[in-house]
C-alpha positions, 0 to 999 in steps of 0.5 A: 719880430718876423721870423724867416720861415722855410717855404717850397722856394727857399727849402734848399737854402734852409737845408744847406745852411742847417737851419732846421735844427732850430739852433738859430732863428733868422728874423727880418727887420727894416735894419737887416736880418737878425740872427737869434739863438734859442732863448736862454735862461737868465744867469741871475734869476733863471727866468726865460729871456725874451728876444730884444733886437740886436747888438749891432755886431756881425758886420762883414765884408759883404755889407756894402754890397748888400746895403745891409748886414747880419746882426747878432741877436741879443736877449732881455730878462723881463724880471731882472731888466738885464740885456744879455749878449748871447754867443752865436757860433753859427754866425761867427763861423759864417762871418769868418768864412766871408772874411776869409773868402775876401782875404783869399781873393785879394791876396790871389789878385794882388800878384798881378793887380793894383789895389784899385784894380782889385776893387774894380775886379770884385765889383765887375765880376761878383758885384761885391763892393769892397773898400780900397782901405780894406784891400790895402789892410789885407795886403799889408797884414799879409806882407807883415806875416810873410816878412818873418817867414823863413824856409828850412833847407838842407845843403846836400852833396848835389849840383846847385843852379845859381842865377840872378833875375834882373827886376825893375821895382818902381824904377829902381834896379833890383836883383832876384838871387836864387840857389836851386837844388837841381836834383831835388828840384827845389829852391834853397835860397831866394831873395831880392836885393837892390845891390849886387856885386861879387862881394855880396855874392860871397857873403850870401854863399857863406850865409847859405852854405856855411862850412858845407860844400856841395858837389858844384854849381851850374851858372851863366858864363859871367867871368866873375862867377868862378873866382867868387865860388872858388874863394869860398869853397876852394879851387876844387869846387866844380863850376859848370857853365850852362850850355843852354845859355851858350847855345842861345848866345851862338844862335843869336850871334849867328842870326846877327851875322846873317842879318841884312836889314830886318831879314835874316838870310839862312842857308843850308850850309849856315845850318850845318855850321851852326849845328857843328857848334851845338855838337861840341857839348851835345850829341847832335849827330842826327841833325848833322847827318840830316843836313848832310843829306839835304846838302847832297840833294841840294847840290844834285838838284843844282847840278841837274837844273837845266832849261827845261826844269827851270821852265817847269819851276817857273810855271809851278811857282808863277815866277814873273821874271823873264831873265833865265839867270834870274829865274834859275837863281830864284828857283834855287832859292825856293828849293833851298827854302823848302829844304830848310823848312823840311829840316825845321819840321823834322827837328820839331818832330824829333823834339816832340818825340823826346818830350813824349819819351821823356828823353834828353839830348845826350852830352858828349864825353870830355874826349868827344867834346875836345875833338869836336872843338878842335875840328871847329877851330881847324875850320874856323874861317868857315864861320862869321867873324863874330862866331869866330870870337865866340869859338875862341872864348869857348876854347878859353873856358872849355874846362867850365863847360865840361866840369860836371862830366855830363851830369848837369849841363844846363840851368833849365830847371832854374829858368823854368822856375823863374818863368813859373813864378815871375814871368818876363812881362812882369819883371818891371813892377810898380811895387815895393821890395816888401811886396815883391818878396811877399809875392815870391814867398807866396809862390814858393809856398804854393810850389811846396804845397803849403797854403797861406790862405784858406782854400774854398770849395764850391760848396763853401762858396755856395753857403756864403752866397746863399745867406746873402740871398736872405738879406 
């Protein structure tokens, strides 16, 4: 047996692996590295045993990568003729660490990669050759463990955000249903269903909330929501429609109304009319005052635009047309575009300021919201026909937009949770319902600060790969 001895070159490795205390001895053979413990006494005759090769145990996840593996040494009593299998805690802990490292990497990668891609990732980034069957078994075992995992929760008298995220799993439609405690900023219920209906929603409400009624729910503007919640909790339950979703719809519909071919042609008056709608439920007086100022300056500019000024702007912007009317029209377009860009820049600066100061838009009071909506309806002919229909829908469902009395106006926190755990580009996945559920449970464990696999420090990783250097 040729033991591996410390040298000036491998001294740091010996120290890191704690090989100076003589608890284990590494010996080099043609078959690999054998890890022996101190010589033991025979339990039968008390004779000191001799080293006697290995028990061929100790195979680990890096075997294929190194073409070898750490073998557990065995001993032999020369008097009794018995082979003795010796416990080797040092080797057992090392092999366990190696296996846990592979497991942690596989599970982390499994969220976004296929089994073949994980195998390739190990090989290309770390030169670790791992079998696809090993990857499959690790993932399957984790799925089985997570399938039985249930999260504890407590229903409180808070507003809960509710939404469903549409998914595509192996070509089949699925729905990720979530109840989110907006005040506590955490998930109450999360599950993926292949089928969804009002009846299923009512069953889930009974399952999750039992006989406890929260303060209310913040939901999208689907017409079936209010009746479903009221049938379970009674007519007094507060159902708040998400104003953020309303404003997104208004913006989209306004863009569609102004679209000519592939281009959307905005004007300052369009911006002003748009913000009168945003101003119904949130205080957007800053934007409206700003737009009024821009509109006034724009009208003054058009009024004072004479031939001399037209020539000045023609030269400044290098306009090629020679027709005076066309030149005037183009100059007006350029100046209005510049004003709209300036307005958008001021909006961005205002948003950044609110973000730095951790401020939010102020909701309107019920009375202010009613007055703002009345003013919009009185001037409804100023808006595109599609927006006019949206305004009348707002009037019809007005009570749902002010249900929380300004306490909770949006489902933004829930939307942020969706984005953090399952991004838009990953909504269509070639995975099973079990694997998707496992991914979501792992994400939730991470958010709650709980670990589903061992975390490795750089020192832990160094120890693992240092021992491989001996092979």
